[in-house]
C-alpha positions, 0 to 999 in steps of 0.5 A, spaced: 500 500 500 502 507 498 499 513 499 500 519 494 499 526 494 500 532 489 503 538 490 501 544 486 508 546 485 510 544 478 516 543 473 514 545 466 507 544 468 507 537 470 505 536 477 510 533 482 508 527 486 511 523 492 509 517 495 511 513 501 510 507 505 512 503 511 514 496 513 511 495 520 514 489 525 510 488 531 513 485 537 511 482 544 515 479 550 513 476 557 516 471 562 513 466 566 517 463 573 516 456 575 518 455 582 519 447 584 518 447 591 519 440 593 524 437 588 526 431 591 519 429 592 517 430 584 524 426 582 521 420 586 514 421 584 515 422 577 518 417 572 523 419 566 518 421 561 513 423 566 511 431 567 508 436 572 505 442 568 505 449 570 499 454 570 497 456 563 499 463 562 499 468 556 504 472 552 501 476 546 495 473 544 497 466 545 496 461 551 502 457 554 504 452 559 511 449 562 512 442 563 517 440 568 520 433 567 525 432 574 528 425 571 528 427 564 524 427 558 526 420 554 532 415 555 535 418 549 535 425 550 539 427 556 536 423 561 541 425 567 538 432 566 531 435 568 527 437 562 523 443 561 518 444 555 514 450 553 507 448 550 503 453 546 496 451 549 491 454 543 489 453 536 487 459 533 487 455 526 490 461 522 498 460 523 500 460 516 500 466 512 501 466 504 505 461 501 505 457 507 510 461 512 508 462 519 506 469 520 510 469 527 516 467 529 518 465 537 524 466 541 524 462 548 529 463 553 530 458 559 534 461 565 535 457 571 535 462 577 539 463 583 534 462 589 537 468 593 538 473 588 533 471 582 538 472 577 540 467 572 545 462 574 551 463 569 552 457 564 544 455 565 541 459 560 538 456 553 534 458 548 530 457 541 528 461 535 523 458 531 516 459 527 510 459 531 505 454 530 499 451 534 500 445 538 508 446 538 512 444 543 519 447 545 524 443 549 530 444 553 533 438 555 540 440 557 539 446 562 542 443 568 544 436 570 540 433 576 547 432 580 549 439 579 542 442 581 542 438 587 549 439 589 550 447 587 543 450 586 537 447 590 536 451 596 531 448 601 529 443 596 527 449 591 529 452 585 526 456 579 526 457 572 524 463 568 522 462 561 522 469 557 518 469 550 518 474 545 514 473 539 515 477 532 509 478 527 511 477 520 512 484 517 506 488 514 505 493 509 502 500 512 501 506 509 502 512 513 497 518 513 496 522 507 501 528 506 498 535 507 498 538 501 501 546 502 500 551 496 506 554 495 505 561 492 
């Protein structure tokens, strides 16, 4: 889309024209902190591949939840680590734009938090960027080993993980407001 205006100033009797347009990219961000209180009990009660789920939360126009796997997600995927998965919990039925491309791009960053300061523990941040499709799961299977968590991070059998989500919509065309035409004497 474009807008144009005609000025009364002319060059050899031909009106001069100008036009403009814009490419607009919109972005929304949010985060969710999942606190695990009673880690040792979750490790005993949930087998490998079994998870406990966070409450649903919203970032942008989408609903999400986190899955926590205290004994790992699978035998073949970092089974000595805890695993965290981000799951999109809505289906707006319109994920794809022209040509089958996703209309939104999502970046998720998972941070193991220091219990006292609430800041990310150095070396324990992982991220992923991908097209945002409904029903998709983004897994973080190597945030921290159970041994390191138990020996260095746990405080009173508790720890927390923060998930930061940023969603960027595919650029769209936009026309600015029409220019004001001023007659030049």
